[in-house]
Structures are given as C-alpha cells and as structure tokens.
C-alpha positions as CSV (number, residue, x, y, z in Angstrom):
1,X,0.4,0.0,0.1
2,X,2.9,2.4,1.2
3,X,4.4,1.6,-2.3
4,X,1.4,2.1,-4.3
5,X,0.9,5.4,-2.4
6,X,4.6,6.6,-3.4
7,X,4.1,6.0,-6.7
8,X,0.5,7.8,-7.3
9,X,2.3,11.3,-5.7
10,X,2.6,13.7,-8.2
11,X,6.3,15.2,-6.5
12,X,5.9,18.2,-9.1
13,X,3.3,19.7,-7.6
14,X,4.6,19.1,-4.1
15,X,7.6,20.9,-4.6
16,X,5.2,23.7,-6.3
17,X,3.2,23.6,-3.6
18,X,6.2,23.6,-1.0
19,X,7.3,26.5,-2.9
20,X,4.3,29.1,-2.9
21,X,4.1,27.9,1.3
22,X,7.7,28.9,2.1
23,X,6.7,32.5,-0.2
24,X,4.0,33.3,1.3
25,X,5.2,32.7,4.8
26,X,8.5,34.8,4.5
27,X,5.7,37.1,2.7
28,X,4.0,37.5,5.5
29,X,6.5,37.9,8.3
30,X,8.6,40.3,5.9
31,X,5.0,42.2,5.8
32,X,4.2,42.2,9.5
33,X,7.9,43.4,10.3
34,X,7.2,46.2,7.7
35,X,4.2,47.0,9.3
36,X,5.6,48.4,12.2
37,X,7.8,50.4,10.6
38,X,4.6,51.3,8.9
39,X,2.8,51.9,12.2
40,X,5.5,54.1,13.7
41,X,5.6,56.7,11.1
42,X,1.9,56.8,10.5
43,X,1.9,57.4,14.1
44,X,4.6,60.0,13.5
45,X,2.5,62.3,11.1
46,X,-0.6,62.4,13.0
47,X,1.2,63.1,16.1
48,X,3.4,65.5,14.1
49,X,6.5,64.4,14.6
50,X,9.0,62.6,12.8
51,X,9.2,58.6,13.5
52,X,12.4,56.3,13.5
53,X,14.7,57.9,11.6
54,X,18.2,56.8,12.8
55,X,18.5,52.9,11.5
56,X,19.4,53.3,7.5
57,X,17.6,55.8,5.1
58,X,14.7,57.2,6.7
59,X,14.8,54.3,9.4
60,X,13.7,51.6,7.2
61,X,16.2,49.5,8.8
62,X,14.4,50.3,11.9
63,X,12.5,46.5,11.9
64,X,15.8,44.5,11.2
65,X,17.2,46.4,14.4
66,X,14.2,45.8,16.5
67,X,14.7,42.2,15.5
68,X,18.1,41.9,16.7
69,X,17.0,43.4,19.6
70,X,14.6,40.9,20.4
71,X,16.9,37.9,19.8
72,X,19.7,38.9,21.8
73,X,18.0,39.9,24.8
74,X,18.2,38.2,27.4
75,X,15.3,35.2,27.9
76,X,13.8,34.9,31.0
77,X,11.3,32.3,32.0
78,X,9.4,32.7,35.4
79,X,10.9,29.6,37.8
80,X,6.9,29.9,38.8
81,X,5.4,29.6,35.5
82,X,4.5,26.2,33.9
83,X,8.2,26.3,31.2
84,X,6.1,23.4,28.4
85,X,3.1,25.8,28.4
86,X,4.7,29.1,28.2
87,X,7.1,28.2,25.6
88,X,3.9,26.8,24.0
89,X,2.1,29.9,23.5
90,X,4.2,32.4,21.6
91,X,4.5,29.3,19.1
92,X,0.7,28.8,18.6
93,X,0.2,32.2,18.2
94,X,2.3,33.0,15.7
95,X,1.4,29.5,13.8
96,X,-2.2,29.9,13.6
97,X,-1.6,33.2,12.6
98,X,0.1,32.0,9.4
99,X,-2.0,29.1,9.1
100,X,-4.7,31.1,8.1
101,X,-3.0,32.1,4.6
102,X,-3.5,28.8,3.4
103,X,-7.0,29.0,1.7
104,X,-6.7,32.8,0.3
105,X,-6.0,33.3,-3.7
106,X,-3.2,35.4,-3.8
107,X,-3.9,35.5,-8.0
108,X,-5.0,33.8,-10.7
109,X,-3.0,31.1,-13.0
110,X,0.4,30.8,-13.9
111,X,2.3,29.3,-16.7
112,X,5.6,27.8,-16.0
113,X,8.1,25.3,-17.4
114,X,5.0,24.0,-19.9
115,X,2.7,23.7,-16.3
116,X,-0.4,25.2,-14.5
117,X,-0.8,26.1,-11.2
118,X,-2.8,28.3,-9.1
119,X,-1.3,31.1,-6.5
120,X,-3.3,29.5,-3.5
121,X,-1.8,26.8,-1.2
122,X,-5.2,24.9,-1.0
123,X,-8.3,25.4,-2.9
124,X,-10.7,23.1,-0.3
125,X,-14.9,23.6,-0.6
126,X,-14.5,24.6,3.1
127,X,-12.1,27.6,2.8
128,X,-13.7,29.9,5.3
129,X,-14.8,27.2,7.6
130,X,-11.5,27.0,7.9
131,X,-10.2,29.8,8.3
132,X,-12.7,30.2,11.3
133,X,-11.4,26.8,13.3
134,X,-7.6,28.3,12.4
135,X,-8.3,31.7,13.9
136,X,-10.0,29.9,16.5
137,X,-6.9,28.0,17.7
138,X,-4.8,31.4,17.7
139,X,-6.9,32.3,20.9
140,X,-5.4,29.0,22.8
141,X,-2.1,30.9,22.5
142,X,-3.0,33.7,24.2
143,X,-4.6,31.9,26.7
144,X,-2.0,29.5,27.3
145,X,0.4,32.2,27.4
146,X,-1.6,34.3,30.2
147,X,-2.1,31.0,32.4
148,X,1.0,29.7,31.9
149,X,3.1,33.0,32.8
150,X,1.9,32.3,36.8
151,X,0.8,36.1,36.7
152,X,-2.5,37.3,38.1
153,X,-2.3,40.6,35.6
154,X,-1.4,38.0,32.9
155,X,-4.4,35.6,33.2
156,X,-7.2,38.0,33.6
157,X,-5.4,39.9,30.3
158,X,-5.8,36.5,28.9
159,X,-9.1,35.8,30.2
160,X,-10.3,39.1,28.6
161,X,-8.4,37.8,25.5
162,X,-10.9,34.6,25.2
163,X,-14.2,36.3,26.1
164,X,-13.5,39.2,23.3
165,X,-12.4,36.5,20.8
166,X,-15.7,34.1,21.5
167,X,-17.8,37.1,21.8
168,X,-17.1,38.9,18.1
169,X,-16.6,35.7,16.3
170,X,-20.7,34.8,16.7
171,X,-20.8,38.5,14.9
172,X,-18.5,37.6,12.7
173,X,-19.3,34.1,11.3
174,X,-22.9,35.0,11.6
175,X,-22.3,38.2,9.2
176,X,-20.2,35.8,7.1
177,X,-23.7,33.5,7.1
178,X,-25.6,36.5,4.5
179,X,-22.7,36.5,2.4
180,X,-22.4,32.4,2.2
181,X,-26.2,32.7,1.3
182,X,-25.3,35.0,-1.8
183,X,-22.6,33.2,-3.2
184,X,-23.7,29.5,-2.2
185,X,-20.2,28.2,-1.3
186,X,-17.2,28.1,1.1
187,X,-14.7,28.3,-1.1
188,X,-12.6,31.5,-1.7
189,X,-11.6,31.3,-5.0
190,X,-15.6,30.5,-6.3
191,X,-15.8,33.7,-4.3
192,X,-13.7,35.7,-5.5
193,X,-14.4,34.6,-9.5
194,X,-18.0,35.2,-9.4
195,X,-17.0,38.9,-8.3
196,X,-15.1,38.8,-11.1
197,X,-17.9,37.3,-13.4
198,X,-19.6,39.8,-15.9
199,X,-22.4,42.1,-14.8
200,X,-21.7,41.0,-10.7
201,X,-20.3,44.1,-8.4
202,X,-18.3,43.2,-5.8
203,X,-19.5,41.7,-2.4
204,X,-19.3,45.1,-0.6
205,X,-21.9,46.2,-2.9
206,X,-24.7,43.8,-2.0
207,X,-23.7,43.3,1.6
208,X,-22.7,46.7,2.9
209,X,-23.6,46.5,6.3
210,X,-22.2,43.0,6.8
211,X,-18.7,44.4,5.9
212,X,-19.1,47.2,8.3
213,X,-20.1,44.4,11.2
214,X,-17.2,41.9,9.7
215,X,-14.5,44.7,10.2
216,X,-15.4,45.6,13.2
217,X,-15.1,42.6,14.7
218,X,-12.1,41.6,12.4
219,X,-10.4,44.8,14.6
220,X,-11.5,42.7,18.0
221,X,-10.1,39.2,16.6
222,X,-6.4,41.0,15.9
223,X,-6.8,42.8,19.4
224,X,-6.4,45.9,17.9
225,X,-7.1,48.9,19.5
226,X,-10.1,50.2,20.4
227,X,-10.3,46.8,21.3
228,X,-7.1,45.5,22.7
229,X,-8.0,45.1,26.2
230,X,-5.8,42.2,26.6
231,X,-2.8,44.4,25.9
232,X,-4.4,47.5,28.5
233,X,-1.3,48.8,29.7
234,X,-2.4,51.0,32.0
235,X,-5.1,48.2,33.8
236,X,-3.1,45.2,33.4
237,X,0.4,46.2,33.3
238,X,1.3,45.4,30.1
239,X,-1.4,42.5,29.4
240,X,-1.2,38.6,28.8
241,X,2.5,38.2,27.8
242,X,3.7,40.9,30.6
243,X,6.5,38.0,31.2
244,X,7.9,37.2,28.5
245,X,10.9,38.9,26.7
246,X,13.6,38.1,23.9
247,X,12.0,36.4,20.7
248,X,9.0,35.1,22.3
249,X,7.5,38.1,23.1
250,X,8.6,39.1,19.7
251,X,6.6,35.8,18.9
252,X,3.6,37.6,20.4
253,X,4.5,41.0,18.6
254,X,4.5,39.9,15.3
255,X,1.4,37.4,15.2
256,X,-0.7,40.6,16.0
257,X,0.8,41.9,12.5
258,X,0.6,38.9,10.7
259,X,-2.9,38.5,11.5
260,X,-4.0,41.8,10.9
261,X,-1.9,41.1,7.2
262,X,-4.3,38.1,6.8
263,X,-7.1,39.7,8.0
264,X,-7.0,42.3,5.8
265,X,-6.7,39.9,2.4
266,X,-9.9,38.2,3.8
267,X,-11.2,41.5,3.8
268,X,-10.1,42.2,0.5
269,X,-10.8,39.3,-1.0
270,X,-14.5,38.1,0.5
271,X,-15.6,42.1,-0.1
272,X,-13.7,43.7,-2.2
273,X,-12.9,41.2,-5.6
274,X,-9.8,39.4,-4.0
275,X,-7.1,40.2,-6.9
276,X,-10.0,41.6,-9.7
277,X,-9.2,44.9,-10.9
278,X,-12.2,46.6,-11.9
279,X,-13.0,47.3,-16.0
280,X,-9.9,44.9,-16.7
281,X,-10.4,41.9,-19.2
282,X,-7.7,39.6,-17.8
283,X,-8.7,37.4,-21.1
284,X,-7.0,39.4,-23.2
285,X,-3.7,39.7,-21.3
286,X,-1.0,36.7,-21.2
287,X,-1.9,34.3,-18.0
288,X,1.2,35.4,-15.9
289,X,0.5,38.6,-16.6
290,X,-2.7,38.5,-15.7
291,X,-1.8,36.6,-12.6
292,X,0.8,39.7,-11.5
293,X,-1.2,42.8,-12.0
294,X,-3.9,40.7,-9.9
295,X,-1.3,40.2,-7.6
296,X,-0.3,44.1,-7.5
297,X,-4.4,44.9,-7.0
298,X,-4.9,42.2,-3.8
299,X,-1.6,43.9,-2.0
300,X,-3.0,47.3,-2.8
301,X,-6.1,46.5,-1.3
302,X,-4.2,45.2,1.6
303,X,-2.0,48.1,2.1
304,X,-5.2,49.9,2.2
305,X,-6.9,47.7,4.8
306,X,-3.6,48.0,7.0
307,X,-3.7,51.7,6.9
308,X,-6.7,51.4,8.1
309,X,-6.0,49.3,11.1
310,X,-3.6,51.8,11.8
311,X,-5.4,54.6,11.3
312,X,-8.4,53.2,13.9
313,X,-5.5,52.4,16.6
314,X,-4.1,56.1,16.7
315,X,-7.8,58.5,16.2
316,X,-10.0,56.3,18.4
317,X,-9.0,55.7,22.1
318,X,-9.5,52.3,23.9
319,X,-13.2,51.1,24.6
320,X,-14.2,49.9,28.6
321,X,-14.4,46.4,28.8
322,X,-17.9,46.6,29.6
323,X,-18.4,49.0,26.6
324,X,-16.5,46.3,24.4
325,X,-19.0,43.8,25.2
326,X,-22.4,45.8,25.4
327,X,-21.0,46.7,21.3
328,X,-20.6,42.9,20.8
329,X,-23.1,41.4,22.3
330,X,-26.1,44.1,22.1
331,X,-25.5,45.6,18.7
332,X,-23.4,43.9,16.5
333,X,-24.7,40.1,17.0
334,X,-28.9,42.0,17.0
335,X,-27.6,43.6,13.7
336,X,-25.5,40.7,12.2
337,X,-28.5,38.6,12.8
338,X,-31.2,41.2,11.1
339,X,-28.6,41.2,7.8
340,X,-28.7,37.5,7.9
341,X,-32.8,37.7,8.1
342,X,-33.2,40.4,5.5
343,X,-31.2,38.8,3.1
344,X,-32.6,35.5,3.2
345,X,-35.9,37.8,2.5
346,X,-34.7,39.6,-0.4
347,X,-32.7,36.1,-1.9
348,X,-36.3,33.8,-1.5
349,X,-38.2,37.2,-3.0
350,X,-35.9,36.9,-5.8
351,X,-36.6,33.9,-6.8
352,X,-39.7,33.7,-7.2
C-alpha cells in the first residue's frame, strides 16, 4: 500500500506547493515586520513628529534593528511558570496566524515550465470554515501564555482576550452567513471568481452592513485598538505577554501584525473582489501578466486595510471592557442576525 501511494504522488505539484508555502510564509513575515515600521511612521505623522529615522535612510532598517534587539535580549522564564506551556504559547499564536493564509487566493493561474498552477496553497471547498477553525486556535496561544505565566495580570488579560474573541466571532460568523447565502459556496477562490464574473459587482455592494460588522469584528479578533483590552497597559501592566522576553515576546508581537495582514487579505477577498481589477479584461492578457497584475491589485487592497487598522489605532481611544462587551452582544450580534434575515428574505423574493 505504501509503495502504491509513493508511486501516485505528483512530486512536481508537491514541490510547487512547497515553494508557494515558503513564499507566502516569508512574505507574511516580511510584511508583518515592515508593518511595525509603517505603523510608527503613520503614528508620527498623526502626532506631528518624525518617527524612526536613525537606522538606515529614513529609518528603513528600524524593523531589522528591533528584530536583532529581540533576538539578543536575555530570555527569562519565571521559576513559578509552567515552562512547557510558557514556551508553547507564543509558538501557537504565530503558527495559527500563518496557517490562515493557506486558503487565500493570491492571484490567478501562472504558467511556468509547461505547467499551470494556481497562486493558492489549498483550494478547499470549506475555505471560510478553515479560517474560522484556525483563528479559534489563536485564542489558545493567548490563553496558554497568560495562564502559564503564573501572573494574575497576565491571566486576567488572557481571560479578557478569550471572552472578547468568543463574543465577536459570533457576530463575525453570522455576518458571513448572509454572504454565503448569496454566493452558495465556502470556497475562497469561487467567491473571487463570482465577483469577477460579467454583470456582477463586488460583494461590498450587496453586503455593506455585513462588511461593516465583519471589519469591526476583525479589529476585535486582531486585538487592535479600540479593542486591545487584553493588552491594556494602564490596567493590566502590559497584558498576557507581560512575563515574556526575547523572541517569545517577539512572536506574540509579530503574530498580531501577521493577523492584521491576513485579516486584510480575507476582507479584500470576501468583499472587494480579491485579485480582481475593475474594468480589466484578463482574457486579453497572457495568464502570467494577468496573475502579476492580480497579485499587485490584491496587495494594494491589503495595504489600504492595513493602513485603516493603523489609522483607527492612533485615532480612536480604547473602549472600557463593559463597552466592548455591550457592543459585541447588544449591537453587532443583533445587527448581524437582522442582516442575515433580510438577506434571506431578499434572496427568496428574487427567486419567485
């Protein structure tokens, strides 16, 4: 049986996927790395100051300086902590952040060396369910890190993060149900292709309220201001990663920016056509040129949403915890249910 299995493996496809995985992972880490630089520059502009400007021209090497500093910092593991879980927490947070990129279609089809392959690691027919499943695993990274630290402030922050994620995942999931009733599929690539079809608009046109609910919940899922209650320095003395240092702390910090990048890619894919370019007929171009243009278009959309994440962080103050939960349970959840019901009624009415 093993011999037959080895014969049937498409090794060319295996190495294509392996290369694509490496490109997506390193691109995600690189974008997360320079998102820290972009955020500091955007904050500096908003606050009328210069921002990082010492490491390299215009401070362009500042992310590398920060990374080197974290790598060479002394690594401290508290004696009273659960050492195995203390080490597992940041690794799980980073792994969950990177795994969500597997089902995102980054572009169209590419032809190289006589083979055609898609710029997507895995085109599975339950792509959205996969994203939700992996995102829910990221909460364990926060919970494990906060509990294993054996610090009351870290534990309180981890409990906040877990309750926040559970609360806002409900509204996010229900807002997506309305979108799925329209598309009739859970495949991310199929959703993009439907938006690219003639006489069809991006899903933001059909689901503006669903998009608004989804992006607010994305802010909460990424622990971004004004929903960063698990990292409230003034209340919790830094948050769930208070006891962490060196690259373990770096993993927690970078996983937040990876989540922000992937969330922006998911938003662009579901509601803004993914790699679609408006008014461009891809059939008139060669597949490779069309794929490159598509990747660039998707990255522009992703960059806009990353900027939106940062703009909101340096503009809107942090909510109180009771305000956070009231918004999730009493505002967003009823709105998501109402949006789902209205969408269902409209679909049934149009089919008559």
